[in-house]
N, C-alpha and C positions, 0 to 999 in steps of 0.2 A: 118843178118844185125840188128843192135840194134838202138833205138831211139837216143841215144847219137852220133851215126854216121850220123844222118840225121837232116834235117831241115823241119819244117811242114809249108808249104805256106797256109794251110787252112783245110777245112773239107768238107764232103759230105753233102749237104743241103738236097737234096731228088732225087728220080729217075726223069728222063725227057724222055718222049716219050714212045713208045711201044717196042722198040728194047733193052731195058736195059741200055741206057745211064744214066749218073748221072750228076747233076749239082754241082759243087764244088765252095764254096765260098772261095775266096783268100783273105788273109790278109797280102799282100805283097806291096812293094814300087812300083814295076812296074809289073802289071799283064800280059801286053803284052809280057814280056820276057819269059813266060811259054807256049807260042803258039806252041813251037817246042818240048815240052817235049815228049820223046818216052816211058816212063815207070814211074811207082811211086809205092809206098806201101800204103797199108791201114792197120790201126792197128785193128786187130780182135783177141778177146781172149787173149789179152796181147802179141801179136806176130805181126810182120810186114809181111803181104802177098803181094808178089810182083804182078803187073799187067802190061801187055803191053798196051800202048795206041793205039787203031786203028785210032781213030779221036779225035781231040780236036779243039775247037773253043772258043776263048777268047773274052769276051764282057764285058767291064768295070772290076769290080772286081769278075767276075764270069767265070767259064770255063764249057762248055758243053763238056762232055767226054764220049766217047764210049770205054769201056775197054774189052779187049780180054777175053773171057769166061764168060761175063756177058751178057746174051742175052734176059732176060725177066724182065719185071718191078718188079716181085717178087724178083729176084736175086738183082736187084738195090736197091729195098727197104731194103734189109738186110744190106746194106752199109750206110743207112741213118745216120747221125750224127757222122760217124767215121772219125777220124783224118787221114790226108793225109800226106805222108812223101816222101821226095826225098833225095838222098844221098848228103852230104855236097859238094862233088866235082862236083855236077851237079847244084849247085845253081847259078842261075843268079848273075852277077856282082852286079846289083843294090840292091840285098838283102844280099850281102857279109857281111855287117856291120850293118844289122838291129838288133834291140834290141832282137827280137825273137831268134836269132842265139846265143844270149849270155846266155841262160838258162843253169844252171849248173856252171856258172862262180863264183868264190869268190868275195865277195863284201868287199872292204876295205874302211873304212872311215878315213879321215885326222886326226879326234880327238879321235876315238875310236878303230882304228886298224881294224882287221878282224871281221866283224859283222855277217857273214854267207854266204849263197850260195843263188844265184838267183833262185826261184823256178818257177816263171812265169811272164808274162807281162799282165797286165790288163789295164783298162781304154779305151779310145776311140782312133781313129786314130789321133785326134787332141791332146790329152793329154794321153800318156802312163804313166803307173804307174809300178814300179818295185816291185814285192812281194818277199822279202827276207826272207828265213827260217834262223832265228838266231840260234847260237849254242845252246841256251837253248831250242830251238823248237818252240819259238814264231814267229808269223809272223809280219815283219815290212814292211811298204808301203812307198816308196820313189818315188816322181815324177821324171819322166825321162825328166829333162830339164838341160840345160847348167849350170843353177845357182847350181844344186845339183850334177850333173855328170861331175867330172873334167877330166876324161880321161878313156880309155879302152885299155888294153894290150891283144890283141886277141891271141898272141902266149902264153902268161903265163896264159890267161883265168882268168883275174882279171879286175874288175869294180872298178875305185876310186871315192869315193864320198866326198863331203864337204856339210854334212848336217847342217842346222841350229841348233843353240844351243837349246836343248830341245826336238827336234824331235824325237830322238831315246829313250830318257827318257820317253815319252809317252807310248811307246811300252814295255819298259824293266822294268821300276820301278813299284813296288808293292803298291806305295803310295795310289792309289785308294782303294786297298784292305784293307789297314791299317785304312783309314777313315771310311770304312763301319764297321770294328771291333769296332772303338771308338763309333760309333752311337749306335751299339748293346749293348754296356756296359751301356749307360745312361738310 
């Protein structure tokens, strides 16, 4: 299983209790949809390791999870801060169109054409920000709002944007570098 075949609903926050349970922070639209999850993957040493779930209890945006094979607080501690994944075909309906699922999608702007690939989603739950890796390798930040995102083609894996004039120039032009060179000559 590869991370590209999966969705990450969150990460292990810390161990919970003395029997090896873990507390998972969920960054999803409907955390309660994960209450029936039977298995998950945890990224360890750049690989996805599968775990069966013995018990799960979801409260708010946190899940208290007892994983098969993890029976001590020390074993649970080793999972702290690790990303959790589930296969895309097991993703609850509420998260099928979440922005986190679009990582890796091509980003096409109405004025600039293809500008790169969505690398990650940042910001807060109230204001998400797309981090796009431009074809030049530079990072471009685009607010995830209806004003800037004109559409998404999930099958073709493309995000369509209509960024305001000048936004992409802030990230792509070297004008700031030229101004510094002029200052140095004086």
